[in-house]
LUMNUVO-217293 format. One record per residue (C-alpha): residue in three letters; x, y, z. Coordinates in steps of 0.5 Angstrom, whole numbers, plus 2048, in hexadecimal, padded with zeros to 3 digits. Layout:
BEGIN
rest, east, north, up
ALA, X, Y, Z
...
***
This chain:
BEGIN
rest, east, north, up
MET, 7CD, 7FF, 802
THR, 7D4, 801, 803
GLU, 7D7, 805, 7FC
LEU, 7D9, 801, 7F6
LEU, 7E0, 803, 7F3
PRO, 7DF, 803, 7EC
ASN, 7E5, 800, 7E7
HIS, 7E8, 804, 7E3
VAL, 7E9, 800, 7DC
ALA, 7E9, 802, 7D5
GLY, 7EA, 80A, 7D7
ARG, 7E4, 80B, 7DB
TRP, 7E1, 808, 7E2
GLN, 7DD, 803, 7E3
GLY, 7DA, 7FF, 7E8
GLY, 7DA, 7F8, 7E8
SER, 7D2, 7F4, 7E7
GLY, 7D2, 7F1, 7ED
ALA, 7D0, 7F2, 7F4
GLY, 7D8, 7F3, 7F7
THR, 7DE, 7F0, 7FC
PRO, 7DD, 7F5, 802
LEU, 7E4, 7F7, 805
PHE, 7E5, 7F8, 80D
ASP, 7E9, 7FC, 812
PRO, 7ED, 7F6, 815
VAL, 7EC, 7F8, 81C
LEU, 7E4, 7FB, 81C
GLY, 7E1, 7F6, 817
THR, 7DD, 7FC, 814
GLU, 7DC, 7FB, 80C
LEU, 7DF, 801, 808
VAL, 7DE, 800, 802
ARG, 7DD, 7FB, 7FC
VAL, 7E0, 7F9, 7F5
ASP, 7DE, 7F5, 7EF
ALA, 7E0, 7F3, 7EA
THR, 7DC, 7EE, 7E6
GLY, 7D8, 7F0, 7E0
LEU, 7DF, 7F4, 7DC
ASP, 7E2, 7F3, 7D6
LEU, 7E8, 7F2, 7D7
PRO, 7EA, 7F1, 7CF
ALA, 7E7, 7F7, 7CE
ALA, 7EB, 7FB, 7D4
PHE, 7F1, 7F7, 7D2
ALA, 7F1, 7FA, 7CC
PHE, 7F0, 801, 7CE
ALA, 7F6, 801, 7D2
ARG, 7FA, 7FD, 7CC
GLU, 7F7, 801, 7C6
GLN, 7F6, 809, 7C9
GLY, 7FA, 809, 7D0
SER, 801, 805, 7CC
SER, 801, 809, 7C6
ALA, 800, 80F, 7C9
LEU, 805, 80E, 7CF
ARG, 80A, 80C, 7CA
ALA, 808, 811, 7C6
LEU, 80C, 816, 7CC
THR, 814, 816, 7CD
TYR, 817, 813, 7D4
ARG, 817, 81A, 7D7
GLN, 810, 81C, 7D5
ARG, 80E, 816, 7D8
ALA, 812, 817, 7DF
GLY, 80F, 81D, 7DF
LEU, 808, 819, 7E0
LEU, 80C, 816, 7E6
GLY, 80D, 81C, 7E9
ALA, 806, 81E, 7E7
ILE, 803, 819, 7EA
VAL, 807, 81B, 7F0
LYS, 804, 821, 7F1
VAL, 7FD, 81E, 7F2
LEU, 7FE, 819, 7F6
GLN, 802, 81D, 7FB
ALA, 7FC, 822, 7FA
ASN, 7F8, 81C, 7FD
ARG, 7FC, 818, 802
ASP, 7F8, 81B, 808
ALA, 7F3, 816, 805
TYR, 7F6, 810, 804
TYR, 7F8, 810, 80B
GLU, 7F2, 810, 80D
ILE, 7EF, 80A, 809
ALA, 7F6, 807, 809
THR, 7F5, 807, 811
ALA, 7ED, 804, 810
ASN, 7EE, 7FE, 80B
SER, 7F4, 7FC, 80D
GLY, 7F4, 7FE, 813
THR, 7FC, 801, 814
VAL, 7FF, 806, 819
LYS, 802, 80B, 815
ASN, 808, 80A, 815
ASP, 808, 803, 812
SER, 803, 808, 80C
ALA, 808, 80C, 80B
VAL, 80C, 805, 809
ASP, 808, 804, 804
ILE, 805, 80B, 802
ASP, 80A, 80F, 803
GLY, 80E, 80B, 800
ALA, 80B, 80A, 7F9
ILE, 80B, 812, 7F9
PHE, 812, 811, 7FA
THR, 814, 80C, 7F4
LEU, 810, 80F, 7F0
GLY, 814, 817, 7F0
GLN, 81A, 812, 7F0
TYR, 818, 80F, 7E9
ALA, 815, 817, 7E7
LYS, 81E, 818, 7E7
TRP, 820, 812, 7E4
GLY, 81C, 813, 7DF
ASP, 81D, 81A, 7DE
THR, 825, 818, 7DD
LEU, 822, 813, 7D7
GLY, 821, 819, 7D3
ASP, 81D, 81B, 7CC
VAL, 81D, 814, 7CA
ARG, 817, 80F, 7C8
ALA, 81D, 808, 7C8
LEU, 823, 808, 7CC
ARG, 829, 805, 7CA
ASP, 82C, 7FE, 7CC
GLY, 833, 7FF, 7CD
ASP, 838, 801, 7C7
ALA, 838, 7FF, 7BF
ALA, 83B, 7F8, 7BC
ARG, 83F, 7F7, 7B7
LEU, 83C, 7F1, 7B3
GLY, 843, 7F0, 7AF
LYS, 849, 7F3, 7AE
GLU, 848, 7F9, 7AB
PRO, 842, 7FD, 7B0
VAL, 83E, 7FE, 7A9
PHE, 839, 7FB, 7AD
GLN, 837, 7FB, 7B4
SER, 833, 7F7, 7B9
GLN, 82F, 7FD, 7BE
HIS, 82A, 7F9, 7C4
LEU, 824, 7FD, 7C5
GLN, 820, 7FD, 7CC
LEU, 819, 7FF, 7CA
PRO, 812, 7FF, 7CD
THR, 80D, 7F8, 7CD
HIS, 808, 7FB, 7C8
GLY, 803, 7F8, 7CE
VAL, 800, 7F8, 7D4
ALA, 803, 7F8, 7DC
LEU, 7FE, 7F5, 7E0
PHE, 7FF, 7F4, 7E8
ILE, 7FD, 7F0, 7EB
ASN, 7FE, 7F2, 7F3
ALA, 7FF, 7F0, 7FB
PHE, 7FA, 7F2, 800
ASN, 800, 7F5, 804
PHE, 802, 7FB, 801
PRO, 7FD, 7FE, 7FB
SER, 800, 803, 7FA
TRP, 807, 803, 7FA
GLY, 805, 7FB, 7F7
LEU, 802, 7FF, 7F0
TRP, 808, 805, 7F1
GLU, 80E, 802, 7F1
LYS, 80C, 7FE, 7EB
ALA, 808, 803, 7E8
ALA, 80E, 808, 7E8
PRO, 812, 804, 7E3
ALA, 80D, 802, 7DF
LEU, 80A, 809, 7DD
LEU, 810, 80C, 7DC
SER, 812, 806, 7D6
GLY, 80C, 809, 7D3
VAL, 809, 802, 7D4
PRO, 800, 803, 7D8
VAL, 7FD, 7FF, 7DE
ILE, 7F8, 7FB, 7E0
VAL, 7F9, 7F9, 7E8
LYS, 7F4, 7F5, 7EC
PRO, 7F6, 7F6, 7F2
ALA, 7F5, 7F1, 7F8
THR, 7ED, 7F1, 7FB
ALA, 7EE, 7F3, 801
THR, 7F1, 7F9, 801
ALA, 7EF, 7FB, 7FB
TRP, 7ED, 802, 7FC
LEU, 7F3, 806, 7FD
THR, 7F5, 804, 7F6
GLN, 7EE, 805, 7F3
ARG, 7EE, 80C, 7F7
MET, 7F5, 80E, 7F4
VAL, 7F4, 80D, 7EC
LYS, 7EC, 810, 7EE
ASP, 7F0, 816, 7EF
VAL, 7F7, 815, 7EA
VAL, 7F1, 814, 7E3
ASP, 7EE, 819, 7E7
ALA, 7F2, 81E, 7E6
GLY, 7F3, 81D, 7DF
VAL, 7FB, 81D, 7E0
LEU, 7FC, 815, 7DB
PRO, 7F9, 815, 7D5
ALA, 7F3, 810, 7D4
GLY, 7F4, 808, 7D5
ALA, 7FB, 80A, 7D9
LEU, 7F9, 808, 7E0
SER, 7F2, 802, 7E0
VAL, 7F0, 800, 7E7
VAL, 7ED, 7F9, 7E8
CYS, 7E9, 7F7, 7EF
GLY, 7E6, 7F1, 7F1
SER, 7E7, 7EA, 7EE
SER, 7ED, 7E9, 7E9
VAL, 7EB, 7E4, 7E5
GLY, 7EA, 7E6, 7DD
LEU, 7F1, 7E9, 7DF
MET, 7F5, 7E5, 7DB
ASP, 7F2, 7E3, 7D7
ALA, 7F3, 7EA, 7D3
LEU, 7F9, 7EB, 7D3
GLN, 7FD, 7EA, 7CC
PRO, 804, 7E9, 7CB
PHE, 807, 7F0, 7CB
ASP, 804, 7F0, 7D2
VAL, 807, 7F0, 7D8
VAL, 805, 7EE, 7DF
SER, 807, 7EE, 7E7
PHE, 806, 7EB, 7EC
THR, 806, 7EA, 7F3
GLY, 803, 7E6, 7F8
SER, 803, 7DF, 7FA
ALA, 807, 7DA, 7F6
GLU, 801, 7D6, 7F5
THR, 7FE, 7DB, 7F1
ALA, 805, 7DC, 7ED
ALA, 805, 7D6, 7EB
LEU, 7FE, 7D6, 7E8
ILE, 801, 7DD, 7E4
ARG, 806, 7D9, 7E2
SER, 802, 7D4, 7DF
HIS, 7FD, 7D7, 7DC
PRO, 7FC, 7D8, 7D4
ALA, 7FF, 7DF, 7D4
VAL, 804, 7DD, 7D7
ALA, 806, 7D6, 7D5
GLU, 803, 7D7, 7CF
ARG, 803, 7DF, 7CB
SER, 80B, 7E0, 7D0
VAL, 807, 7E5, 7D2
ARG, 80E, 7E9, 7D7
VAL, 80C, 7E7, 7DE
ASN, 810, 7E8, 7E4
ILE, 80E, 7E6, 7EC
GLU, 80F, 7E8, 7F3
ALA, 80D, 7E3, 7F7
ASP, 80F, 7DF, 7FF
SER, 815, 7E1, 803
LEU, 819, 7DE, 808
ASN, 81C, 7E4, 80A
SER, 823, 7E4, 80F
ALA, 826, 7E8, 813
LEU, 82E, 7E6, 815
LEU, 832, 7E7, 81B
LEU, 839, 7E6, 819
PRO, 83F, 7E3, 81E
GLY, 841, 7E7, 822
ALA, 83C, 7EB, 824
ALA, 83A, 7EA, 82C
ALA, 835, 7EC, 830
GLY, 833, 7F4, 830
SER, 837, 7F5, 82B
GLU, 836, 7FB, 827
ALA, 835, 7F5, 820
PHE, 830, 7F1, 825
ASN, 82C, 7F6, 828
LEU, 82B, 7F8, 821
LEU, 829, 7F1, 81E
VAL, 824, 7F2, 824
ARG, 821, 7F9, 821
GLU, 821, 7F6, 81A
VAL, 81E, 7F0, 81C
VAL, 818, 7F4, 821
ARG, 817, 7F8, 81C
GLU, 816, 7F5, 817
MET, 811, 7EF, 81B
THR, 80C, 7F5, 81C
VAL, 80D, 7F9, 816
LYS, 806, 7F8, 813
SER, 805, 7F3, 817
GLY, 80A, 7EF, 814
GLN, 806, 7F0, 80E
LYS, 80C, 7F1, 808
CYS, 80F, 7EC, 803
THR, 816, 7EE, 807
ALA, 814, 7EE, 80E
ILE, 819, 7EA, 811
ARG, 817, 7E3, 812
ARG, 81D, 7DE, 815
ILE, 822, 7E2, 819
LEU, 829, 7DF, 819
VAL, 82E, 7DF, 81F
PRO, 835, 7DC, 822
ALA, 832, 7D6, 826
GLU, 836, 7D9, 82D
LEU, 831, 7DF, 82C
TYR, 829, 7DC, 82B
ASP, 829, 7DC, 832
ALA, 82A, 7E4, 833
ALA, 826, 7E6, 82A
ALA, 821, 7E2, 82E
GLU, 821, 7E7, 834
ALA, 821, 7ED, 831
ILE, 81D, 7ED, 82B
GLY, 817, 7EA, 82F
ALA, 819, 7F1, 835
LYS, 818, 7F6, 82E
LEU, 813, 7F2, 82C
ALA, 80E, 7F3, 834
GLY, 80F, 7FB, 832
ILE, 80A, 7FA, 82B
THR, 803, 7FB, 82C
VAL, 7FE, 7F9, 828
GLY, 7F7, 7FC, 826
ASN, 7F4, 800, 823
PRO, 7F8, 805, 81E
ARG, 7F4, 80B, 820
ASN, 7F6, 80A, 826
GLU, 7FD, 80E, 827
SER, 800, 80A, 82C
VAL, 7FE, 804, 827
ARG, 805, 802, 824
MET, 802, 7FC, 820
GLY, 7FC, 7FC, 81D
SER, 7F8, 7F5, 81A
LEU, 7F9, 7EF, 815
VAL, 7F4, 7F1, 80E
ASN, 7EF, 7EE, 810
ARG, 7ED, 7E8, 815
ALA, 7F0, 7E3, 80F
GLN, 7F4, 7E5, 80F
MET, 7F5, 7E3, 817
LYS, 7F3, 7DD, 815
ALA, 7F9, 7DC, 810
VAL, 7FF, 7DF, 816
SER, 7FA, 7D9, 81B
GLU, 7FB, 7D4, 817
GLY, 803, 7D6, 814
LEU, 805, 7D6, 81D
GLN, 800, 7D0, 81D
ALA, 805, 7CC, 817
LEU, 80C, 7CF, 81A
SER, 80B, 7CC, 822
ALA, 80D, 7C5, 821
GLN, 814, 7C7, 820
THR, 813, 7CE, 824
THR, 813, 7D0, 82B
VAL, 810, 7D6, 82C
LEU, 814, 7DC, 82F
TYR, 810, 7E2, 82F
ASP, 809, 7E2, 82F
GLY, 805, 7E8, 82E
ARG, 7FE, 7E5, 82C
ASN, 7FC, 7E6, 832
THR, 7FD, 7EE, 832
PRO, 7F8, 7F3, 834
LEU, 7F5, 7F6, 82E
ILE, 7F4, 7FD, 82F
ASP, 7EE, 801, 82C
ALA, 7EC, 7FA, 829
GLU, 7E7, 7F4, 82A
PRO, 7EC, 7ED, 829
ALA, 7E5, 7EA, 827
VAL, 7E5, 7EF, 821
ALA, 7EC, 7F2, 820
ALA, 7F1, 7EE, 81A
CYS, 7F6, 7EF, 820
ILE, 7FB, 7EB, 822
GLY, 802, 7ED, 826
PRO, 809, 7EB, 824
VAL, 80B, 7E4, 825
LEU, 812, 7E2, 826
LEU, 814, 7D9, 824
GLY, 81B, 7D7, 825
ALA, 81E, 7CF, 823
ARG, 823, 7CE, 827
ASP, 826, 7C9, 821
ALA, 825, 7CD, 81C
ASP, 826, 7C8, 817
ALA, 821, 7C2, 818
ALA, 81C, 7C9, 818
GLN, 819, 7C7, 811
ARG, 812, 7CC, 811
VAL, 817, 7D0, 814
HIS, 81A, 7D2, 80D
ASP, 813, 7CF, 809
VAL, 80F, 7D4, 80C
GLU, 80D, 7DB, 80C
VAL, 808, 7DE, 811
PHE, 806, 7E5, 80E
GLY, 805, 7E8, 815
PRO, 80A, 7EB, 81A
VAL, 80E, 7E4, 81B
ALA, 814, 7E2, 81B
THR, 818, 7DC, 81D
LEU, 81F, 7DC, 821
LEU, 825, 7D7, 81E
PRO, 82B, 7D5, 820
TYR, 831, 7D4, 81C
ARG, 838, 7D1, 81E
ASP, 83D, 7D5, 81A
PHE, 83C, 7D9, 814
ALA, 83C, 7D5, 80F
HIS, 837, 7D1, 812
GLY, 833, 7D8, 812
ILE, 834, 7D9, 80B
ALA, 831, 7D1, 809
LEU, 82B, 7D4, 80E
ALA, 829, 7DA, 80A
HIS, 829, 7D8, 804
ARG, 824, 7D3, 807
GLY, 81F, 7D7, 804
GLN, 81F, 7D4, 7FE
GLY, 820, 7DC, 7FA
SER, 81E, 7E3, 7FF
LEU, 81C, 7E9, 7FD
VAL, 821, 7EB, 802
THR, 827, 7E9, 808
SER, 829, 7EF, 80D
LEU, 832, 7EE, 810
TYR, 832, 7F1, 817
GLY, 83B, 7F1, 81A
SER, 841, 7F5, 81A
ASP, 845, 7F2, 816
ASP, 845, 7F5, 80F
ALA, 849, 7F0, 80C
ALA, 844, 7EA, 80F
LEU, 83E, 7ED, 80D
ALA, 842, 7EF, 804
ARG, 843, 7E7, 805
ALA, 83B, 7E6, 808
ALA, 838, 7EA, 803
LEU, 83A, 7E7, 7FE
ALA, 839, 7E0, 801
VAL, 832, 7E1, 801
ALA, 831, 7E5, 7FA
PRO, 830, 7DF, 7F5
SER, 829, 7DD, 7FA
HIS, 826, 7E4, 7FC
GLY, 825, 7EB, 7F7
ARG, 828, 7EF, 7FD
VAL, 82D, 7EF, 801
HIS, 82B, 7F4, 808
VAL, 833, 7F5, 80B
ILE, 831, 7F9, 811
THR, 838, 7FB, 816
PRO, 838, 800, 81B
GLU, 83B, 806, 816
VAL, 834, 805, 812
ALA, 830, 805, 819
GLN, 82C, 80A, 818
ALA, 82C, 80B, 810
HIS, 82A, 805, 80D
THR, 824, 803, 80B
GLY, 821, 7FE, 80D
HIS, 820, 7F6, 80C
GLY, 81A, 7F6, 80A
ASN, 819, 7FE, 807
VAL, 819, 7FD, 7FF
MET, 81D, 802, 7FC
PRO, 81C, 805, 7F5
MET, 823, 805, 7F4
SER, 824, 7FD, 7F6
LEU, 823, 7F7, 7F2
HIS, 81C, 7F4, 7F5
GLY, 81B, 7EC, 7F4
GLY, 81E, 7E6, 7F5
PRO, 820, 7DF, 7F1
GLY, 81C, 7D9, 7F4
ARG, 817, 7D8, 7F8
ALA, 816, 7E0, 7F9
GLY, 814, 7E0, 7F2
GLY, 81A, 7E2, 7EC
GLY, 818, 7E9, 7EB
ALA, 81B, 7EF, 7EB
GLU, 818, 7F6, 7EC
LEU, 81C, 7FD, 7ED
GLY, 823, 7FD, 7EE
GLY, 823, 804, 7EA
LEU, 821, 805, 7E3
ARG, 823, 7FD, 7E2
ALA, 81A, 7FD, 7E4
LEU, 81B, 7FE, 7DD
ASP, 81C, 7F9, 7D9
PHE, 816, 7F5, 7DB
TYR, 812, 7F9, 7D7
HIS, 817, 7FA, 7D0
ARG, 819, 7F5, 7CC
ARG, 81F, 7F5, 7CA
SER, 821, 7F5, 7C1
ALA, 829, 7F6, 7BD
VAL, 827, 7FA, 7B8
GLN, 82C, 7F7, 7B3
ALA, 82F, 7FD, 7AF
SER, 834, 801, 7AB
PRO, 835, 807, 7B0
GLY, 831, 80C, 7AC
VAL, 82B, 809, 7AE
LEU, 82D, 808, 7B5
ALA, 82F, 80F, 7B6
HIS, 827, 810, 7B4
LEU, 825, 80C, 7B8
GLY, 823, 812, 7BD
LEU, 826, 80F, 7C3
***
């Protein structure tokens, strides 16, 4: 029997009492490890983190907690090669795709370590200047941000087992809030291994970092009023979280990142073969194939002027034809597998749902796999769909196929293109392509209300931009409406979620002794 990965709760490693759920290599089909959380005393685990971990972290200053993040970075860097091996085996990703997850996580931690150091040796943050409460300045109000006296529970998705943990944990730990992470079962191995390495290195106080692998049953029940929960996943699960008594009755603060039908928009005036046109084509192909399209920020809808529909279909299809699919251990493979056969089934069902209102412009499903058996591997080639009537193809604006799938849509004019971007009903990101700065600025302001991030690409930034789907810690990650209404990262703005705002009303003398 394969290894049963232990959970780390209440300051110690604990195995589940069940046989465990097996995790598989999605390309070879072999069992790797098992995970199980049966029998864990979750209320005790949360109480330990809330009392021991929280107290120890809050006793430190922001600068000292930033030092902890720097120590975590060193631990992860020392074990980086092992993480790549786990990602290849458990997620089926090629090395470049694993880097987005692993190196992206380490980079994000490093940034928060630097930013945290600038906050200095204080334990609370001033929120604006003191305000007079009367004619004379003898009684004033000073707003503060203070770490919440609770636990941060992370319920994460399968596609980023490394980055998904650390992009949340970095601002939480910097804020002085202990973390309990529940990774998605399918790819929990990498998250568990990273937590194990950090815990074994002894760089964090007891109770500051915990991991529960397996079922999430009972996790929400253990939450108390000053705890917070951050969820990344489906809209259906998000709805269950929002309706849970911990949120509905105990007012536990919740952050949600859910489904997102992100778009890429080529502005009017760009000709076929122009630099802006080529930049769109290149980015669409990259976003369709990185991590096999399993990114919440991937491009799902491609909006182009109607007269460029055929040219765009041909150009994107030609580049997709060069994508090799199969075993990520083979250096000639550019795109690995989906996370498992269940996800492959979900992608096939999504394609079927869209088929009634779209046509297939490029079909990579029959492309021969490299070093992989089609009957075993969860591999699927990229598929480009198209709908000449973008308004009538309602399903394209409703159904997200979480894989290497995107749909090309024509628009009549600028206003129509902007309207189609908004049809996503709230998205994490949209990208704009063109060469007219004024028009691009106008478009950015027009789409921003329904998008968490607007990525504007001109020829001048062709080599410098960070990518439509790459989430950088300096910028907001989240989006309104369908995307969940959440907000993560954005530099030190991320600390807001883990702090409570309070107004201290007192004399200037008292306020001067707050230690800010």
